[in-house]
N, C-alpha and C positions, 0 to 999 in steps of 0.2 A: 695472742687476746683477739678480741671482732674488732677492734679496732686499730688494726692489722691487714684485716682482712683482703682490704680493696688494692693492697700495693701482691698481692697474689691471684694469678689469673684461677688457679684453682677452686676460689671463696667466692667467684664471684658469682652473683643472681641469677641464675638461669633465665631471661625473660622472655615468655610466647606474648606478640604482640596482634588481632587478628580485624585486621582490615579489610573491604573489599577494595576499598579505590588507597593508588599508595602513586607520586609521581613513575613514570611523565603525564600520569594521568590530571587535566585542570581542578580535580574536583578541591577546593579551600581543605578537606578535613583532611585531605591523603597530605601536598601539604605541609602541610601539622604535624603528621604522624610521622613522617621523616624526619625535616630538623629535629622533632623528640626524642629519635631511636638513635640520630645521631649523636647526642650528647648524653644519652642516656649511656649508648655502647664506650664514649670515651671518661665512665664513672667507673661504678664497680658490678657493673650489670655485663652479662652476655645477652643479646639482643635477636632473638630468629622473629622478622616479619614472615606472616603470610597472609598472598593480597593476593587482586585478581591481576588480569591485563586490562592495562588503559580502556574505558568504557564510558565515567561519568559524560562525556560531553561527545560523543558519541561517535570514537575519532578508531579511523581502522589500524592503529599504526600499533603493533607493538612491543613488547618492552622485553628484556631477558630474561629468561625462564629462572636463569637460579644468578646471586650477590652475593658476594663477599667484598663488603669493607671494614680491618681490622676485625672488632669484635662485632660486627654489627653483620647479617642474614640476608638474604631476601627470596622468598621462595614466591611467585607467583604463579599462577592456577589459573589455565584456560576461561574466557570470560563467556557468557552466554550476551549474548544480541535480538532478543525472542521482541519483538514491537518496543525494542530500548526508547520511543520514547511519547508511549502510554506507561496513566500507569498500574498498569496492570501489567502490564509487560514489564516493568523497572519492577517489579513486585515478584513474579516468575524470576525477574536475573538474579534476585536476591534471596529468593531460595536455592537457586540450583549450586549458588557459591554455598551456603549454608553446607548443602548436601557433600560439597569438598574439601570443607573447613572443619566437615566432623571426618573422616578421612585419616586429615591430616593427625587433628586432635590423638586423634587415638595412637601414632607411630611414634607423637610428638609427645603426646603427657611427659611416661616418664623420663622423660630430658629432660625441665623446665622446672623448675619451684615457679613460679607464678603465671599466671596470664593476661592478659588486659586486651578484653574484648569492647569494639567499638559499639554503640549499632549504628554502624554502615557494614550492610543492609539494619534494620533496627528490632529483627528479632534472633540479631546474632548473635546476644546475646543469655541467648537459653541454653545454649549451647557448653556453656559455665556452669551451667546449673548440674546437669548432667556429666560433664567431665568432672566436678565434685564428686558428684555423689558416684559414681562409679570408678573415673579414672588415683580422685586421690588430687588432683590438678587444684590448690589455689585459682581463682579469681576475682578479676576486679572488674568492674562497668564503665565506662563511659560514654556516658550516655551526649551524646549532640544535639539531638532533634528529641523529644519524647513523645513517642507512639503508644498508645494511638490516641493521644490526648489531639495531634496534629492532625491526624485526617475525624476526627471529630468536629472537629475545631471549620474545619473545610469544608464541612458536611459530608463526605466521601464515607462514613459511617452515621449513626446514628448512637447516639449515648443510652438508647435501651437493650441496642442491635446484640443477640448471642457474643461475634467474634469480640464488642464489645468487651465487655465485659468477661470473657474468657482471655483473653487479653491484657487485661488490666488483673486477673488473677496469676496470669502464667510469670507479669513483671514482678508481686511481691514475692513472687514464691523467688524466681531470680536473684530479687537483687536481697530476699532476706539471707541465700545460702552467699550470699555475696564475702567474699573481705572488704570492702572498701565501693563506698561509686562513688565518682567523679562525673561533674557536672560544671556546664560554663560559665553559669552566673548565679549568684541567691535568690530571683526568681522562682531559679528553675529547681532550688532546694526548697527553695520554700512551696513551689506545688508538689512536688513528689509527697514531704513531708505530713500536708494539710488534707493529700488528695488518696496515699498510698498509706498511709502512716506507718514511714520507713521514719525508725531515731534521727534525729538530725544530725547527730556522735558517729551516724554512719557513714556521710554526706561533706565530701572537699568538694571545698565551691574551687576550681584552678580554674582561672581567667583561659582564651587561645593570649595567644601574645605576636610577636614581627620582628626579624630580624634588623635592628638600625644602622646596620653596617652592611647590608644588602641592599635598603632601598631609602638612599640619603638624599635631602632638600637640595633641588636643585632649581637655574632659572629657565624656563622657556629658552631664555635663547641659548642654550649648554639643552636642549632637548631634542632629540633629530625625536623624536613619537611626536610633541604637541608640532614641530616645526613640520613633519609629516601631512598631518592632519591640522591643519590654519591655526592650533589650539593657542601659538605665542597673536593671532595679534585681537585677541575678545578674550571678557571676562567667563572663565570657562568652568561651569560647575558639571563632577562628570555622579556617577555613579557603575559603580566595578565590583562584581561578581552575576553570582546567581538570580538570576529576574526570576527568580518560586514565586509560586502559589502561596508562600507565608511574608511575602515580602508587598509595604503595599510601594508600589508604583501609580495609581492613580493619582494617589495628590501630588509624585512629583510630574507628569505631563499637564496636571493641570494647575501649576506653576507656571511648568512652559508655556501655557498659552497664555495667563498673565503677562510674562513677558515677554511675547513674541515682536514684539518691537523697538525693545532692551537689545543694548551692544549685549546681551550674554546668552552662552550657546551649552544645550546639557547635552554631557556624550555617556550612553550606553557600552561599556565594556562586557561582555558576555554572557547568557545566554540562559536558558527555563522557561518556564512556561505562559510567564507576562511579557516575550519578548514580542511574541506577536502581535499580541495583545494593546501593546506601547507604542508597535509603525504603525496598527492599526487607527489609533487616538492620534499619531500625529500626520496625518495623510484624511483622518475625519477633520481635523481642528484646519486641516490646510498649512501645519507647523513650516518652518525652516531650518524652525535652530537645533534642532534634536538628531544626531548624528548615530549611528548603532554600531558598533562596529562586533568583532567577534572575539572568544578568549587567549589570553596575549599568553607564548611563556612565560614559567619565572625568570627569566633569564631575562624577560623584556620590561617585569611590571616594575621595579625599581624607578623605567619611563614614564608608563603610561600611567603609574600611581600618581607622578610630581606634574605630573603636561595642564590637572587645573590650579584654580582659586579657592573650590570650596569640594569637599570630597560629602558625599549623601549615603547614611545606614535608615535605613528603615524595614520596621515589623508590621502589620498589618495589624487592625484589630482583635485583640480579641488571642495574640500570637505568643502575648508576655507570657516570660514560664512555664517558655515551651522548646524554647530554641532562641541561640545564641547568634547572630549574626558574630562570622570571624573576619570579614573584611574592617570593623572600624579601627583593630591594632596597626596595621598596613596602613591606612591610615593619619593616621597620628604618625607615623615612622616619616608618612614623605612631606611632614610640617607641614601640610594642608589644615583651616579650618574646618569642624563637621558641622553638618547637620545633622539631626537624630529625627526622624518622625517616628510616634511609640506612645505608648501609651503611659497616663503622667507615673507612673508609679514602675516603671522601668530604669532597672541596674545602667540604662544609655541616657538613661538624663543624668542619675546621678555621677556617671564617671563625670560626662561631660562640663557639666556643673562643678564637680570638685576639681577637673585639669583646668577648665574657664581652655576650654580651646574652640566651644563653640557654643550654637543651642540648641535645641531637644523644641520639638514640635509636636503635635495631634494628629492621627492624620486628618484628610480632612480640610487641617488650616494653610489652606493653599495663598493666601492672604500676608501670614506672620511668616512662611518661610518664605514670599516674593520682596516682604520690606525688608525680610533679615539678608538676604539676595543684593537687594538697592542699597542697604548702608554698606557693605563688604564695597562694591566696588567703588561710589565713594567712597572711603576710607582704605587703603593699601596699607597703611599702618594695623588698622585694626585685624588684614591679612595676616602682616606678617606676626604681628601680636599672639595670635590665636596659634595659629599655624607654629611655634615655639614654644608654646606653653604646654600644648599637647606631642609634641617628641620630646620634650623631659619630663614631661609624665610618663611616660612612655617608660623610659630609659630608666624610669625609679622602679619600675614597679613588672613589668611585661616583656621582658626582654627571652629569648630563647633563655642565657643561661641562670637565669632568678628561672622562670618556670622548668626550668629542665632539672632543678633541685626540690620546687616542692612536690614534683611526681616524684624524686626521686622518697623523698621522706615516707609520701605513702606508701608504694610497694616497699619498703624495705620492713617497714614496720609490716605490712602485710601476710607478708612472705614469712617472716618473727624472728627478720634479723635484727639489729639495735645499729645507730650508725651515730657516728658526730656531726648534725647536721649543719652547712653551714649560716652562717646570722643574713637572715632572707630580708629583706624593708619592705614592709607593712603596703600592703595595696586599698588604700584606698579611696574610695569615700568607704563612710562603715559602713553602711548597707550593704555591698556589694562586697563584703576588702575578703583575702582570700582567707580563707582557716584552714588552716593545716597545723601551722605547726603546734599552737596549744592542745592540738590530741596527740602526739608524738612523743610530748614530757614524759 
C-alpha cells in the first residue's frame, strides 16, 4: 500500500533540485534550500542538488564538488565570475550556470521523478520546460524574484522592450507546463494571476522560514558579537542581509540622520548594490551612528541577529508582489521587534500586524520610523513583548518542519503520489496564509 512507501527506501520520490546558490555561499536563498533539502531527505525523498561553487558575495572560497549526506547528494559545478559585481556580469554568469545545468539534467532526467527549479538565476526554469517536453521530467517552479518584472521596475528594461515581452511570454510557457508554481507570498501569487493569467489553483504560497533552535534570543551581555562591536552599550537598529536595489535603504539612512544626536546606532550587516550608497550618505550627512559590517557566516547569525533591539526589513516602492525578503523570519526567531518599510498593501504589514511584533511604515516615512524607535527606547518592556510575540508567531507558522511538510505535500502531489499529510497549523493572517492543504485533499 502507498501509505507504507516511506518505510521503503526504493519507493522514495527521487527529487532533483537545481539552484545556482547553495552553502557555503552567503545567499539566503541558498541557505534556505540547504535546510529544505535536508528536511525533505529525512522524509520520503531521495534528494539530489545541482548547484554552483560559492560566488554570491564574490567569495573566492571553493566547496567540495560532491557531497553525500544520507539521502541527500550535492553536486557543485564550477561557477564563472565574469564582471560579477555588475548586472550584466551576473546575468552572463547565470546563463553559463544554466548551460551546465542543461547537461546535468540530460544525464539526470531518467533517474529522477520530479525537479524543483528555482529562479536563481531567473531564467533557470526554462530548462524545466524543455526537460518536460523532451525528457518527460516533471518540474515545479520555485519563484523567488519575479523577472522581468523586477528589471522593469528598476528601469533596467522598458515595459515595451522586445526582451521584456519575450521574457513574459516564456514565463507563461514555462509556468503553464509546470506541475505547480511555488511563491513566497500571496502578493506574488496575485501578481502572477493578474499579469500572466495563470490560474490561482496552480500556485502554492509557501513562506520562507527560520530555525528557532538555531537562532535563540539572548541578552547582549551574553552575546560576543554585540560586545565586540560595542552594541551592548546603546540601542541598536539592525539591517541584516542583501542591501540590493529592491530594498528601501534610503528611508533608513534618512531616519539615521534624524536620530543622529540620540543614543541609537544603526548597524548594516551584508552587502549589495546599495551598500556603497548608504556609506556615501553616511559620509555626506556626517553620521557617526552608522556601522557597516560584512556578511556573517551562518554559525555567527545566532549572535549577529540578536545583537540588536530592533530589526529592519524593507522593500522599495513598487516592489511588492515581485519578491519577498527572507530576512524577516530570522528577525522573528531572534525575538526582536521588527519595523518593515513597505507598501500599504504588503503582506509584510499584514504579518507584523497579525503577529503584534512590530510596525509597518511606508517608504519615505522617516518621521514615523524615528518616532517608533524613540518609543521603543523609552519602553524596554514593549521591546520584550513584541520580540516574544514575533518568535511565538514564527514557532507556530514558519519553522523548518512546518514549511518542509508544506513542500512535501506539493511535491508528492506534483509527482503523482499521494501521502498522509501531517496536520499543519494555519499561517495567518488570511490575506497571506499558506494555501496548500486545501488543494491536496
